[in-house]
N, C-alpha and C positions, 0 to 999 in steps of 0.2 A: 072747177078748181083742179090744178095739177097736183102732183105729189107733194106732201108736206116737206118743208125745208128742214134738213137734218141738222141738229145741234149737238155738238160735243162739248162737255164742260171740263175744263182743266182747273183744278183747285177747288177743294170742297171744305173750306173753312166756314167761319160763322156766317159770312155774307151770302154764301151759296144757298142757304135755306130759303131766303126770300126769293131768289131767282128761281129755284126749283118749284116753289109754290106757284109762281106766275106761269111757268112753262107747262105745268100740268093742265091737260084738257084743252089746249089751244089747237084748233084744227089746222092752222097754217104752218105749224112747226111740229117736229117730232124729235124728242130727246132720244138719241141713239147710244151714246157712250159717255162715260164719266171716268176721269183719271185724277189721281192725287199721288204725291210722293209717298203717302201712307196708304199702302195697298188695302189694309183692313178698313180704312175709312171709305175708299171708293167701293169696296165690296158691300159694305153696310148700306151705303146710299143706293146702289144698284138693286139691292135686294128689296127695297121698298118701292121700286119704280118698274112696273112690268114692261118687258121688252127692252130694257136698258142694260148694256153690258159694261162691266168694270174692266178697264184695260189699262196698260201702262201709258205714260205720256207720249212716248215715241210712237206707239201704235196709233193713238188717237190723231196725232198731228200728221202722220204719213199715210194713214189708211184711207180707204175710199168710202167710208160710211158716214162722213161728216161733211156738210157744206159750209158751216160757220162754226168757228171755235169761240166759245164763250170763256174768256180768260179771266178767272177769278183768283189768280195767284197773288202773293204779296207784291207790293209795288216794285221791289227790287228785281222781281222776275218778269214784270210786265213786258219789257222790251224783248227779252230773250224768247219767251213763248210766242209773243205776237209775231216776231220776225220769222221764227221757224214755221209758224202756220202760214204766213204769207208766202214763204219760199216753197211750201207744199201746195200752193195754189188755192188756199182756203181763205174765205172771208173771216173777219175777226170782229168780235165785240168785246171790249176789255173794260174791266172795272177801273175806276179812276184811281190815280191820274194815268194819263196815257203812257207815261214813262217817268223815270226818276229825273232824268236830265233832258234839257231841251234838245240837245244834239241827238239823243236816242229817239225822241219824239219825231224830229225832223226826218231821221232815217226811216222810221216806220211809214210815214206818209209818203215819202218819195218812193220807197220800195213797193208799197201797195199800188201806187199809181203805175209804176213800171210793170207790175205783175197783172194789172187789170182786175184786182180784187178790192172789196170794200172794207173799210175800217170804221167802226163806230166805237163810242166810248161813253161810259157813265160820266156825270150823273144824268139819268133820265127823269129824275123827280121833277124837273122843271117843265115836263110835259103834262103834269097834272093840273088840276083846277086852281091850285094856289097861285103859282107863278103865271099861268096863262091868263087867269082872270085879271091879275095885275097888269099884264101886258095889254090886254084888251082895254082896260081903263085908261092907261097912258096913251095908247094909240088912238083912243076915242076922244082924247082931249079933256078928260075930267080934271086933270091938274094943270092944264095948259102946257107951256114949254117946260120940260124937265130941266132943272138947274143943277141939282146935286143929289147924291144919295149917300146913305150910310149903311154899312153891313157889319154886324157884330156877332161873333161866335165865342162864347166863354164857357169853359168847362174845367173842372178840377183835373181832368186827364182820364184817358180811356183805361188806364191800369186799374181803375176802381171796379170795372165790370168785365173787362176782356181778360180771359184766362191766359192768353199769350200776347201781351201788348208790346213785346220788345221792338217790333218793326216800326211802331209809332215814334220811337225815339232814336232811330238810326237813319242813315242817309236815305232819303226818299220819304221820310216821315215828317213829324212836326205838324203843328196845327194848320199851317197854310196849305201844304201839299195834301194833307188828309181831308180837311173840311173846306178849304178854300175853293175847290172845284164846284161845290154846290152854290156858293155865294157869287163867285165870279161868273159862272155860267148863267145864273139868273140875271145878274147885272147886264150881261151882254144881250140876253133875250129882251130885257127891258129898255136898255139905253144904247145898245150897239157896241161895236168893237172898241178896243183900247189902243191908243197910240203911244203912250208913255207912262212911266210910273216913277214914284219915289218910295222909300221904305225905311223902316227902323225895326230892330228885332233885339230880343234879349233872352238869356238863359240863366235863371237864378237858382236852379236846383240841378245838381249833378247826378242824382239818382232818383228813382221812383220805386214804390213798393207795390207789388201785385196784390190786389185785394180780393180775388176770387179764384176758384178752381184749384186743381191739385198743386199749383205752384204758389199759392197764397202765402204772403209773407216774404217772398224772395225779392231782393233788391236788384234792380236792373239799371244800367248806366243811361244817362241822357246825353246823346251825342249831337243833337240839333237844337236850334233855338225853339223855345217853347212858347214864346209870345211874339207875334209878328203884326205890325201895322203897316199899311200902305195907302197911298193916294193914287188912284187910277184916273188918267186923263182920257176921256172918251173922245172918239173922232168927232162927235157932234158938239163938243165943247163942254159937256157935263162933267162934273168931277164926282168920283165915288171914293169915300174913305172906308177902308176895310180893316177890321181888327179881328184876329183869330188867336185864341189863347188856350193853352192847357194849364194856366196858372191861376185862374180865377175860380171862386166858389159859385157865384151866381151873378146875374145881371137883370136889370129891368128894361134894358134897351130892346126895341123891336129888332127881329132878325135883319130886316131890311126896311128902310124908309126912303121913299123917293119924294123929293121936294120940288114942286113946280111953281110957276107964276100964279096959278089959280088954286093951289091946294097941296096937301101932303097926303101921300098914300103909304099906309103901314102894310107891309107885305109879309105873309106867313113864312115860316121856316122853310127854306129851300131844300132842306134835308128830308122833307116830307112832300107827298104828292098833293095834299089838300091843305085846308086851313082858311081862315077868314081874312079877307082884305078889308081894311077900314080906311075910310076917306074923311079928311077934315078939310072942307072947302074954305077958301079965303072968305072972311066975313061970317063964317058959320059959328055955331055955338057948341059944337061937339062932334064926336066921331060917329059915323054911320057905317054899318056893315054892308058891303056890296054883295049882291047875289052872284052865284057862280054864273059865268058867262062864256067860259072857254076852258079847254083842256079835257084830258081823259078823266072821266069820273071813276073813282074807285081803282085807280091804276096801282100797279105794283112794280117792283124791280124787274126790269126786262122789257118794259114797254118800248124802250128805245131800240132794243133788238128787233122787236116786231115791226117797228117803224122802218128800220133798215131793210128788213126782208120785204116789206110792202113797197118801199121806194124803188127797189130793183135798180134799173139803169135810168129810170124816168126822172128822178129828182135826187137832190142831195138829202141824205138822212138828217132828221132833226137833231139827232145826237151823233153827228158825224165826226170823222177824224180831224178835219180841218179846224172845226170849232174847238175840239179838244186840244189840238196843238197850240192854238192861240191862247187858250186858257193856261196851258202849261207854260208857255213863254211868259205870260203875264205874271204867274206865280214865281217862276225862277228869276225873272227880272226884278221883282220886289225884293227877293232875298239878296240878289246881287247889289241892288241899290242900297239896301241896309248895310251890307258888308263894305261897300266902296264909298258910301256917303255921297251919292250923286244921282241925278235924274237919268233914267235910261229910256231910250226910244225903242219901240218894238220893231221887229223885222217882219212879223206876220200880221195878218188881219183875218177877219172872218165875217161873212154876211150873217145878219140876224136870220135864224132859221125861220121857215114859214110858220105862222101861228097855228095853233091846234084849235080847231072849232070844238064847241062843246060836244063831247062824244060820250054817249051813255056807256055804262059798264057792261061788259059781256057777262 
């Protein structure tokens, strides 16, 4: 084995904890530097990670001690940090979404191609046993030809638990751009790329109240639609209906259901790596749970980064930039369709990533 691939992390907010847990102890990568606009935060993180240096963002992006930048900044900063890393000749793996606007996402992919560097993007939860077992069931013919799917995400809003939820309700936020990447990426793994969309959206509250942390009780403005529904036309003819909402209290709907000629498959939450897949066959009398048959067992945030490192130049990463761009266009097209009241055809496509064989936990 050659030298470990060097990783530098920009952005040390809440989500970084899960990534840092996964990065620890993996021999194929080495965490070298961390950076955050809050210097005390980066110093505190580095103090708990032997051999890791706290640096400023400019140093991490321009320096020579990082091969891949793990970009965990807020969505509004994704494009800026990713493009600066690309211009410095570094690979990037960015938290979802790839960018706030489709044009910024397109620029990222085009510039990375010109620079000869790789771009990957969350979510990589779909590489776990939950979504991958569902894909194996569909590809294996357990439900016959897929006809349509439903995807539902309903929550009262992240301000109830997140101490700094402001960005969820500004440009680049909202339930679709925040949570839609999990569901749409899973649907593409299961059913293939999308060719056109329609949509509807609403915003019935103009402010939210922070429910935890030092800012608890503070009211913040809502600048984006907080309930979004869309219909995705897949290239293979299947239709997916997706609803994402920060306005509901609870739901009994399955996170994803795929309906085929021979059965219905209830798929676990794509925001998690694992979970049970349940099958109701045509003519059956009830649901049965399928055994795990594919995916990374016990995976955590960052498995897509490891897949990107392992892919090298030999294959397309399973959580690659082209897929993330297609997901981003799908989401922004749904929002446009809702605003303009019309069907929108997409300009991008993406191949279904290679399936993940059942891979034991390390």
